[in-house]
C-alpha positions as a printed Julia matrix, in Angstrom:
55×3 Matrix{Float64}:
 -91.11  -201.78    6.39
 -92.55  -205.31    6.16
 -91.0   -208.21    4.39
 -92.91  -207.95    1.16
 -92.0   -204.25    0.67
 -88.35  -205.01    1.53
 -88.1   -207.88   -0.9
 -89.57  -205.84   -3.76
 -87.29  -202.99   -3.08
 -84.32  -205.35   -3.26
 -85.3   -206.82   -6.64
 -84.68  -204.63   -9.57
 -87.4   -204.43  -12.2
 -86.82  -205.96  -15.57
 -85.41  -203.14  -17.89
 -86.18  -203.67  -21.58
 -83.02  -203.94  -23.73
 -83.06  -200.72  -25.94
 -80.68  -202.51  -28.42
 -83.45  -205.1   -29.1
 -85.38  -202.47  -31.09
 -82.44  -201.52  -33.26
 -82.26  -203.5   -36.51
 -79.04  -205.37  -37.02
 -76.87  -203.98  -39.93
 -73.84  -205.65  -41.49
 -70.56  -203.86  -41.36
 -70.49  -203.31  -45.08
 -73.82  -201.53  -45.02
 -72.68  -199.22  -42.11
 -69.3   -198.47  -44.02
 -71.19  -197.79  -47.14
 -73.55  -195.26  -45.37
 -70.58  -193.58  -43.92
 -68.78  -193.23  -47.25
 -72.09  -191.81  -48.94
 -72.54  -189.36  -46.02
 -68.81  -188.21  -46.26
 -69.05  -187.79  -49.96
 -72.24  -185.75  -49.68
 -70.59  -183.27  -47.07
 -67.51  -182.94  -49.33
 -69.77  -182.07  -52.19
 -71.52  -179.45  -50.13
 -68.19  -178.08  -49.02
 -66.97  -177.9   -52.74
 -70.18  -176.27  -53.86
 -69.85  -173.64  -51.08
 -66.23  -172.84  -52.01
 -66.9   -172.7   -55.78
 -70.25  -170.89  -55.78
 -69.02  -167.42  -54.77
 -66.39  -167.75  -57.55
 -68.96  -168.59  -60.32
 -71.43  -165.82  -59.26
């Protein structure tokens, strides 16, 4: 192994930061999204519980 190969092997390549592609959201927006999702799931559960009784 010559000097240039050894030096290239010891220097890690620059890895792009995956978080740079993710858009930044405020905490309020994330919390609102979670609340909407939970209410939607709760609505589906209520519909699944009440639908057999109505039919």
